[in-house]
All heavy atoms as an XYZ file, in Angstrom:
666
protein
N      20.803      1.555    -14.982
C      19.544      2.227    -14.834
C      18.863      1.747    -13.555
O      18.804      0.560    -13.273
C      18.668      1.927    -16.048
C      17.364      2.638    -16.045
S      16.524      2.320    -17.618
C      15.292      3.547    -17.508
N      18.363      2.676    -12.758
C      17.740      2.304    -11.497
C      16.310      1.806    -11.714
O      15.643      2.164    -12.682
C      17.744      3.489    -10.538
O      16.943      4.525    -11.048
N      15.863      0.986    -10.791
C      14.519      0.426    -10.868
C      13.491      1.503    -10.519
O      13.654      2.251     -9.568
C      14.405     -0.740     -9.889
C      13.083     -1.439     -9.935
C      13.019     -2.590     -8.950
O      13.724     -2.613     -7.951
N      12.164     -3.554     -9.241
N      12.431      1.571    -11.272
C      11.359      2.512    -10.977
C      10.587      2.006     -9.765
O      10.431      0.804     -9.578
C      10.417      2.641    -12.169
C      11.046      3.286    -13.367
C      10.047      3.388    -14.488
C      10.685      3.978    -15.721
N       9.732      4.067    -16.827
N      10.116      2.938     -8.951
C       9.336      2.543     -7.784
C       8.085      3.392     -7.679
O       8.024      4.513     -8.189
C      10.174      2.663     -6.515
O      10.523      4.004     -6.283
N       7.090      2.834     -7.017
C       5.827      3.536     -6.820
C       5.244      3.124     -5.469
O       5.386      1.974     -5.050
C       4.827      3.236     -7.965
C       3.611      4.134     -7.857
C       4.450      1.782     -8.011
C       2.743      4.148     -9.105
N       4.653      4.094     -4.793
C       3.933      3.841     -3.545
C       2.452      4.034     -3.805
O       2.045      5.054     -4.366
C       4.370      4.815     -2.450
C       5.790      4.587     -1.995
O       6.345      3.517     -2.234
O       6.347      5.516     -1.380
N       1.656      3.065     -3.410
C       0.204      3.161     -3.523
C      -0.353      3.338     -2.116
O      -0.010      2.588     -1.209
C      -0.376      1.903     -4.169
C       0.160      1.557     -5.548
C      -0.382      0.210     -6.009
C      -0.185      2.643     -6.546
N      -1.185      4.337     -1.933
C      -1.745      4.642     -0.626
C      -3.243      4.398     -0.661
O      -3.947      4.916     -1.517
C      -1.457      6.108     -0.281
C      -1.909      6.503      1.077
C      -1.124      6.228      2.184
C      -3.106      7.143      1.245
C      -1.537      6.594      3.445
C      -3.542      7.508      2.503
C      -2.749      7.234      3.604
N      -3.728      3.582      0.290
C      -5.155      3.285      0.363
C      -5.520      3.060      1.826
O      -4.676      2.622      2.626
C      -5.517      2.063     -0.518
C      -7.017      1.902     -0.662
C      -4.843      0.812     -0.042
C      -7.443      0.960     -1.783
N      -6.749      3.386      2.167
C      -7.205      3.261      3.556
C      -6.989      1.843      4.082
O      -6.409      1.646      5.137
C      -8.685      3.656      3.643
C      -9.237      3.521      5.034
O      -8.594      4.005      5.980
O     -10.319      2.933      5.185
N      -7.465      0.866      3.355
C      -7.326     -0.541      3.737
C      -7.571     -1.385      2.501
O      -8.113     -0.913      1.518
C      -8.326     -0.911      4.824
N      -7.166     -2.637      2.557
C      -7.449     -3.534      1.432
C      -8.555     -4.493      1.864
O      -8.382     -5.683      1.935
C      -6.176     -4.267      0.966
C      -5.123     -3.280      0.537
C      -6.505     -5.187     -0.198
C      -3.886     -3.891     -0.051
N      -9.701     -3.903      2.208
C     -10.893     -4.703      2.505
C     -11.443     -5.239      1.194
O     -11.059     -4.799      0.126
C     -11.947     -3.842      3.177
C     -11.523     -3.324      4.521
C     -12.624     -2.578      5.143
N     -13.437     -3.558      5.880
C     -14.396     -3.221      6.704
N     -14.714     -1.973      6.877
N     -15.068     -4.144      7.348
N     -12.368     -6.144      1.309
C     -12.971     -6.697      0.095
C     -13.953     -5.696     -0.485
O     -15.031     -5.488      0.055
C     -13.616     -8.038      0.397
C     -12.554     -9.069      0.730
C     -13.053    -10.458      0.661
C     -11.867    -11.393      0.866
N     -12.225    -12.772      0.809
N     -13.534     -5.067     -1.553
C     -14.339     -4.073     -2.241
C     -13.753     -3.806     -3.614
O     -12.666     -4.281     -3.941
N     -14.442     -3.026     -4.422
C     -14.023     -2.785     -5.797
C     -12.725     -2.020     -5.929
O     -11.808     -2.447     -6.642
N     -12.605     -0.876     -5.271
C     -11.396     -0.063     -5.379
C     -10.191     -0.797     -4.803
O      -9.079     -0.704     -5.331
C     -11.589      1.274     -4.655
N     -10.418     -1.540     -3.753
C      -9.337     -2.294     -3.121
C      -8.820     -3.391     -4.047
O      -7.620     -3.613     -4.165
C      -9.825     -2.890     -1.795
C     -10.153     -1.857     -0.747
C     -11.537     -1.231     -0.878
O     -12.273     -1.536     -1.856
O     -11.887     -0.418     -0.007
N      -9.732     -4.057     -4.736
C      -9.331     -5.110     -5.683
C      -8.562     -4.504     -6.848
O      -7.574     -5.076     -7.321
C     -10.569     -5.864     -6.182
C     -10.255     -7.009     -7.130
C      -9.370     -8.047     -6.446
N      -8.889     -9.017     -7.388
C      -9.170    -10.304     -7.332
N      -9.924    -10.777     -6.363
N      -8.683    -11.119     -8.218
N      -8.987     -3.333     -7.316
C      -8.268     -2.643     -8.382
C      -6.854     -2.302     -7.920
O      -5.887     -2.486     -8.668
C      -9.029     -1.367     -8.829
C      -8.174     -0.510     -9.739
C     -10.323     -1.745     -9.514
N      -6.695     -1.841     -6.689
C      -5.375     -1.519     -6.153
C      -4.472     -2.752     -6.134
O      -3.308     -2.686     -6.522
C      -5.513     -0.932     -4.744
S      -3.952     -0.428     -3.996
N      -5.013     -3.886     -5.693
C      -4.244     -5.138     -5.658
C      -3.844     -5.553     -7.075
O      -2.687     -5.907     -7.328
C      -5.057     -6.247     -4.956
C      -4.425     -7.619     -5.170
C      -5.183     -5.940     -3.474
N      -4.773     -5.519     -8.009
C      -4.476     -5.896     -9.386
C      -3.427     -4.969     -9.998
O      -2.518     -5.417    -10.705
C      -5.744     -5.881    -10.243
C      -6.690     -7.005     -9.902
O      -6.316     -7.993     -9.286
N      -7.938     -6.841    -10.293
N      -3.562     -3.676     -9.739
C      -2.619     -2.684    -10.268
C      -1.225     -2.900     -9.677
O      -0.227     -2.882    -10.403
C      -3.133     -1.285     -9.948
C      -2.335     -0.165    -10.557
C      -2.056     -0.126    -11.908
C      -1.857      0.873     -9.760
C      -1.331      0.908    -12.463
C      -1.135      1.919    -10.310
C      -0.873      1.929    -11.658
O      -0.150      2.955    -12.199
N      -1.143     -3.136     -8.380
C       0.150     -3.389     -7.733
C       0.806     -4.639     -8.317
O       2.008     -4.637     -8.615
C      -0.041     -3.529     -6.231
N       0.041     -5.707     -8.487
C       0.587     -6.939     -9.070
C       1.054     -6.715    -10.511
O       2.104     -7.216    -10.920
C      -0.449     -8.062     -9.017
C      -0.670     -8.577     -7.614
O       0.188     -8.459     -6.750
N      -1.836     -9.146     -7.384
N       0.297     -5.943    -11.267
C       0.679     -5.618    -12.641
C       1.998     -4.845    -12.666
O       2.898     -5.146    -13.460
C      -0.434     -4.800    -13.311
C      -0.049     -4.260    -14.665
C      -0.121     -5.056    -15.803
C       0.416     -2.952    -14.806
C       0.253     -4.563    -17.048
C       0.783     -2.448    -16.044
C       0.707     -3.254    -17.155
O       1.082     -2.766    -18.375
N       2.111     -3.847    -11.801
C       3.323     -3.028    -11.779
C       4.557     -3.847    -11.389
O       5.612     -3.711    -12.008
C       3.154     -1.848    -10.819
C       2.204     -0.754    -11.289
C       1.929      0.217    -10.151
C       2.774     -0.021    -12.493
N       4.437     -4.682    -10.380
C       5.586     -5.479     -9.951
C       5.985     -6.480    -11.036
O       7.172     -6.753    -11.237
C       5.332     -6.146     -8.579
C       4.506     -7.398     -8.678
C       6.634     -6.417     -7.854
N       5.012     -6.998    -11.780
C       5.322     -7.896    -12.899
C       6.033     -7.170    -14.043
O       6.712     -7.801    -14.850
C       4.046     -8.537    -13.453
C       3.526     -9.667    -12.588
O       4.300    -10.192    -11.755
O       2.340    -10.020    -12.734
N       5.882     -5.849    -14.092
C       6.513     -5.051    -15.140
C       7.741     -4.291    -14.650
O       8.117     -3.273    -15.223
C       5.482     -4.097    -15.751
C       4.536     -4.849    -16.657
O       4.874     -5.164    -17.783
N       3.357     -5.191    -16.148
N       8.352     -4.780    -13.581
C       9.650     -4.280    -13.156
C       9.668     -3.159    -12.144
O      10.733     -2.647    -11.809
N       8.533     -2.760    -11.632
C       8.487     -1.698    -10.623
C       8.708     -2.266     -9.232
O       8.330     -3.400     -8.941
C       7.125     -0.996    -10.631
C       6.943     -0.009    -11.744
C       6.635     -0.432    -13.024
C       7.068      1.356    -11.514
C       6.453      0.467    -14.050
C       6.894      2.272    -12.536
C       6.585      1.813    -13.804
O       6.414      2.716    -14.826
N       9.313     -1.461     -8.383
C       9.368     -1.747     -6.950
C       8.119     -1.101     -6.364
O       7.926      0.105     -6.471
C      10.624     -1.147     -6.333
C      10.765     -1.401     -4.860
C      12.027     -0.726     -4.349
C      12.345     -0.929     -2.909
N      11.344     -1.076     -1.963
N       7.234     -1.889     -5.742
C       5.926     -1.403     -5.307
C       5.804     -1.511     -3.787
O       6.157     -2.532     -3.194
C       4.786     -2.206     -5.976
C       3.429     -1.727     -5.498
C       4.890     -2.125     -7.492
N       5.304     -0.426     -3.193
C       4.924     -0.426     -1.778
C       3.464     -0.001     -1.693
O       3.050      0.927     -2.368
C       5.738      0.573     -0.954
C       7.167      0.202     -0.780
C       7.884      1.052      0.236
N       7.655      2.488      0.047
C       8.149      3.426      0.864
N       8.870      3.091      1.905
N       7.905      4.690      0.632
N       2.707     -0.696     -0.839
C       1.341     -0.292     -0.545
C       1.319      0.177      0.902
O       1.772     -0.535      1.800
C       0.336     -1.437     -0.756
C       0.288     -1.819     -2.235
C      -1.051     -1.034     -0.260
C      -0.688     -2.909     -2.561
N       0.811      1.380      1.095
C       0.751      1.973      2.430
C      -0.717      1.991      2.858
O      -1.566      2.547      2.170
C       1.348      3.386      2.411
C       2.789      3.315      1.907
C       1.271      4.027      3.787
C       3.324      4.583      1.347
N      -0.992      1.366      4.012
C      -2.361      1.206      4.494
C      -2.579      1.931      5.819
O      -1.715      1.890      6.694
C      -2.675     -0.280      4.722
C      -2.516     -1.211      3.538
C      -2.654     -2.651      3.992
C      -3.540     -0.887      2.486
N      -3.739      2.577      5.957
C      -4.142      3.154      7.245
C      -4.334      2.057      8.284
O      -3.868      2.134      9.391
C      -5.486      3.863      7.122
C      -5.426      5.341      6.868
C      -6.508      5.966      6.295
C      -4.334      6.106      7.191
C      -6.509      7.326      6.053
C      -4.311      7.465      6.953
C      -5.400      8.073      6.383
N      -5.090      1.039      7.911
C      -5.462      0.014      8.876
C      -5.604     -1.352      8.206
O      -5.629     -1.450      6.992
C      -6.736      0.382      9.610
C      -7.850      0.787      8.721
C      -8.980      1.417      9.474
N      -9.236      2.711      8.850
C     -10.173      3.523      9.191
N     -10.949      3.210     10.182
N     -10.352      4.653      8.583
N      -5.736     -2.373      9.039
C      -5.810     -3.753      8.573
C      -7.149     -4.347      8.994
O      -7.628     -4.110     10.094
C      -4.669     -4.591      9.195
C      -4.708     -6.011      8.695
C      -3.331     -3.954      8.918
N      -7.740     -5.112      8.114
C      -8.979     -5.829      8.396
C      -8.778     -7.300      8.063
O      -7.988     -7.647      7.183
C     -10.133     -5.287      7.550
C     -10.548     -3.883      7.912
C     -10.057     -2.797      7.207
C     -11.434     -3.665      8.955
C     -10.440     -1.508      7.531
C     -11.827     -2.383      9.287
C     -11.327     -1.309      8.579
O     -11.704     -0.032      8.903
N      -9.508     -8.161      8.755
C      -9.390     -9.595      8.495
C      -9.892     -9.966      7.107
O      -9.312    -10.813      6.449
C     -10.145    -10.385      9.560
C      -9.452    -10.395     10.896
C     -10.174    -11.263     11.898
O     -10.868    -12.215     11.492
O     -10.041    -10.985     13.089
N     -10.976     -9.348      6.676
C     -11.541     -9.671      5.361
C     -10.884     -8.790      4.296
O     -11.402     -7.787      3.894
C     -13.060     -9.495      5.360
C     -13.495     -8.070      5.653
O     -12.755     -7.365      6.345
O     -14.563     -7.669      5.166
N      -9.694     -9.201      3.891
C      -8.943     -8.361      2.954
C      -8.400     -9.175      1.789
O      -8.496    -10.393      1.758
C      -7.794     -7.677      3.689
O      -6.764     -8.597      3.969
N      -7.820     -8.437      0.844
C      -7.200     -9.048     -0.334
C      -5.673     -9.178     -0.185
O      -4.988     -9.419     -1.167
C      -7.473     -8.190     -1.567
C      -8.898     -8.199     -2.052
C      -9.583     -7.015     -2.249
C      -9.547     -9.386     -2.358
C     -10.888     -7.001     -2.725
C     -10.851     -9.393     -2.827
C     -11.513     -8.198     -3.016
O     -12.788     -8.190     -3.489
N      -5.154     -9.026      1.022
C      -3.702     -9.068      1.237
C      -3.097    -10.348      0.669
O      -2.018    -10.323      0.082
C      -3.370     -8.931      2.741
C      -3.714     -7.532      3.235
C      -1.916     -9.253      3.033
C      -2.848     -6.430      2.708
N      -3.778    -11.461      0.817
C      -3.231    -12.739      0.345
C      -3.125    -12.818     -1.172
O      -2.459    -13.698     -1.705
C      -4.053    -13.898      0.889
C      -5.524    -13.824      0.524
O      -6.042    -12.701      0.369
O      -6.151    -14.889      0.395
N      -3.754    -11.882     -1.893
C      -3.671    -11.871     -3.356
C      -2.493    -11.038     -3.870
O      -2.220    -11.034     -5.064
C      -4.971    -11.333     -3.953
C      -6.232    -12.135     -3.633
C      -7.448    -11.459     -4.257
C      -6.097    -13.564     -4.115
N      -1.803    -10.344     -2.958
C      -0.662     -9.525     -3.370
C       0.554    -10.396     -3.662
O       0.829    -11.369     -2.950
C      -0.292     -8.524     -2.267
C      -1.199     -7.335     -2.089
C      -0.796     -6.558     -0.847
C      -1.155     -6.439     -3.314
N       1.294    -10.012     -4.675
C       2.557    -10.662     -5.002
C       3.520    -10.506     -3.821
O       3.532     -9.472     -3.152
C       3.140     -9.989     -6.254
C       4.330    -10.725     -6.798
O       5.403    -10.675     -6.154
O       4.213    -11.323     -7.874
N       4.328    -11.520     -3.550
C       5.270    -11.483     -2.430
C       6.331    -10.393     -2.566
O       6.961    -10.016     -1.576
C       5.962    -12.838     -2.269
C       5.006    -13.918     -1.811
O       3.983    -13.583     -1.177
O       5.281    -15.104     -2.078
N       6.544     -9.897     -3.762
C       7.552     -8.848     -3.978
C       7.056     -7.457     -3.575
O       7.830     -6.504     -3.560
C       7.980     -8.822     -5.443
C       8.655    -10.118     -5.890
C       8.866    -10.137     -7.387
N       7.561    -10.333     -8.046
C       7.377    -10.326     -9.348
N       8.396    -10.122    -10.159
N       6.186    -10.521     -9.869
N       5.800     -7.337     -3.242
C       5.219     -6.046     -2.864
C       5.384     -5.839     -1.364
O       5.031     -6.705     -0.562
C       3.723     -5.993     -3.252
C       3.578     -6.112     -4.771
C       3.073     -4.720     -2.724
C       2.157     -6.294     -5.252
N       5.942     -4.688     -0.999
C       6.084     -4.331      0.416
C       4.791     -3.681      0.890
O       4.241     -2.816      0.212
C       7.232     -3.339      0.617
C       8.586     -3.948      0.286
O       8.781     -5.143      0.570
O       9.433     -3.215     -0.245
N       4.321     -4.096      2.055
C       3.115     -3.519      2.636
C       3.502     -2.839      3.940
O       4.142     -3.443      4.799
C       2.033     -4.588      2.896
C       0.792     -3.964      3.512
C       1.681     -5.316      1.609
N       3.138     -1.568      4.062
C       3.413     -0.794      5.269
C       2.081     -0.503      5.941
O       1.185      0.078      5.332
C       4.145      0.514      4.937
C       5.490      0.198      4.297
C       4.303      1.375      6.184
C       6.196      1.395      3.732
N       1.961     -0.919      7.195
C       0.746     -0.683      7.966
C       0.981      0.507      8.890
O       1.902      0.487      9.706
C       0.396     -1.903      8.817
C       0.187     -3.156      8.012
C       1.173     -4.132      7.936
C      -1.008     -3.361      7.344
C       0.976     -5.292      7.209
C      -1.210     -4.517      6.603
C      -0.220     -5.472      6.551
O      -0.422     -6.623      5.821
N       0.169      1.534      8.769
C       0.309      2.705      9.633
C      -0.503      2.567     10.916
O      -0.238      3.256     11.886
C      -0.121      3.972      8.879
C       0.737      4.333      7.664
C       0.204      5.594      7.011
C       2.197      4.502      8.048
N      -1.484      1.678     10.939
C      -2.331      1.448     12.114
C      -2.863      2.758     12.691
O      -2.658      3.074     13.856
C      -1.573      0.670     13.188
C      -1.108     -0.667     12.726
N      -1.956     -1.722     12.511
C       0.131     -1.116     12.408
C      -1.260     -2.763     12.103
N      -0.001     -2.421     12.031
N      -3.540      3.528     11.876
C      -4.119      4.788     12.328
C      -5.538      4.912     11.806
O      -5.942      4.192     10.904
C      -3.261      5.965     11.897
S      -2.986      6.070     10.141
N      -6.281      5.845     12.392
C      -7.703      5.961     12.061
C      -8.085      7.279     11.409
O      -9.204      7.426     10.967
C      -8.545      5.758     13.316
C      -8.314      4.421     13.932
N      -8.781      3.255     13.374
C      -7.633      4.048     15.035
C      -8.408      2.230     14.114
N      -7.717      2.675     15.126
N      -7.175      8.225     11.379
C      -7.503      9.509     10.778
C      -6.249     10.175     10.226
O      -5.135      9.692     10.417
C      -8.212     10.423     11.786
C      -7.393     10.658     13.024
O      -6.179     10.801     12.967
N      -8.051     10.714     14.171
N      -6.431     11.289      9.552
C      -5.318     11.954      8.871
C      -4.267     12.481      9.840
O      -3.074     12.401      9.565
C      -5.843     13.087      8.001
N      -4.665     13.009     10.994
C      -3.664     13.562     11.913
C      -2.763     12.479     12.490
O      -1.557     12.668     12.611
C      -4.330     14.365     13.033
O      -5.138     13.531     13.826
N      -3.323     11.319     12.812
C      -2.462     10.238     13.301
C      -1.595      9.682     12.173
O      -0.481      9.234     12.401
C      -3.288      9.134     13.957
O      -4.166      8.539     13.046
N      -2.089      9.741     10.936
C      -1.288      9.306      9.790
C      -0.075     10.209      9.610
O       1.023      9.742      9.345
C      -2.137      9.303      8.518
C      -1.435      8.746      7.296
S      -0.513      9.916      6.278
C      -1.736     11.073      5.804
N      -0.248     11.509      9.804
C       0.871     12.446      9.646
C       1.953     12.172     10.683
O       3.143     12.158     10.373
C       0.362     13.896      9.720
C      -0.472     14.200      8.474
C       1.523     14.878      9.868
C      -1.243     15.490      8.532
N       1.564     11.889     11.915
C       2.541     11.564     12.965
C       3.301     10.294     12.606
O       4.513     10.232     12.724
C       1.838     11.404     14.306
C       1.308     12.696     14.861
C       0.527     12.457     16.132
C      -0.171     13.726     16.556
N      -1.072     13.515     17.682
N       2.596      9.275     12.174
C       3.250      8.024     11.794
C       4.097      8.211     10.542
O       5.138      7.593     10.394
C       2.215      6.930     11.572
C       1.450      6.624     12.805
C       1.329      5.175     12.989
C       0.553      4.963     14.289
N       0.770      3.675     14.821
N       3.642      9.061      9.649
C       4.371      9.349      8.422
C       5.767      9.868      8.747
O       6.752      9.443      8.164
C       3.593     10.373      7.595
C       4.278     10.752      6.326
O       5.066      9.982      5.790
N       3.997     11.930      5.834
N       5.864     10.765      9.706
C       7.164     11.329     10.086
C       8.083     10.259     10.656
O       9.264     10.226     10.358
C       6.968     12.458     11.092
C       6.363     13.689     10.483
C       6.169     14.779     11.518
C       5.499     15.986     10.897
N       5.229     17.030     11.884
N       7.538      9.350     11.451
C       8.379      8.317     12.051
C       8.804      7.261     11.037
O       9.853      6.655     11.176
C       7.666      7.658     13.231
O       6.546      6.934     12.796
N       8.011      7.025      9.989
C       8.356      6.048      8.947
C       9.133      6.646      7.787
O       9.497      5.965      6.859
C       7.084      5.384      8.394
C       6.475      4.415      9.358
O       7.178      3.741     10.092
N       5.166      4.353      9.378
N       9.301      7.972      7.817
C      10.022      8.690      6.776
C       9.399      8.463      5.402
O      10.075      8.208      4.429
C      11.490      8.334      6.782
C      12.170      8.766      8.054
C      13.629      8.554      8.029
C      14.149      9.151      9.296
N      15.191      8.653      9.954
N       8.067      8.549      5.358
C       7.348      8.483      4.102
C       7.040      9.911      3.693
O       6.689     10.731      4.523
C       6.050      7.704      4.262
C       6.191      6.279      4.770
C       4.817      5.702      5.076
C       6.908      5.418      3.761
N       7.151     10.217      2.416
C       6.914     11.565      1.954
C       5.871     11.535      0.851
O       6.022     10.850     -0.135
C       8.220     12.189      1.432
C       9.282     12.210      2.490
C      10.265     11.234      2.528
C       9.279     13.170      3.488
C      11.229     11.234      3.515
C      10.239     13.184      4.476
C      11.212     12.218      4.492
O      12.156     12.206      5.478
N       4.813     12.288      1.054
C       3.728     12.348      0.083
C       3.703     13.709     -0.557
O       3.879     14.718      0.105
C       2.375     12.080      0.757
C       2.325     10.770      1.474
C       2.317     10.720      2.857
C       2.304      9.589      0.769
C       2.281      9.514      3.507
C       2.265      8.378      1.422
C       2.249      8.342      2.797
N       3.450     13.770     -1.844
C       3.351     15.040     -2.548
C       1.912     15.309     -2.920
O       1.152     14.444     -3.147
C       4.183     14.998     -3.828
S       5.915     14.722     -3.521
């Protein structure tokens, strides 16, 4: 049986409520056997990145808007539904 995987997409993991929920959810999923990737628009110094489990892959798109995200999406071969 193959391992289940999930990609979580969020603007950034700055210190805030939704961002903390994303980190907690990702850690919960990886503890329950999922392969987890978090895809971020951008990176900030004041973030919760250090609270993520080491088994979680983090992809930084380094973009500021949706059109630049689409260009980077094609080069990273990420597919969103």
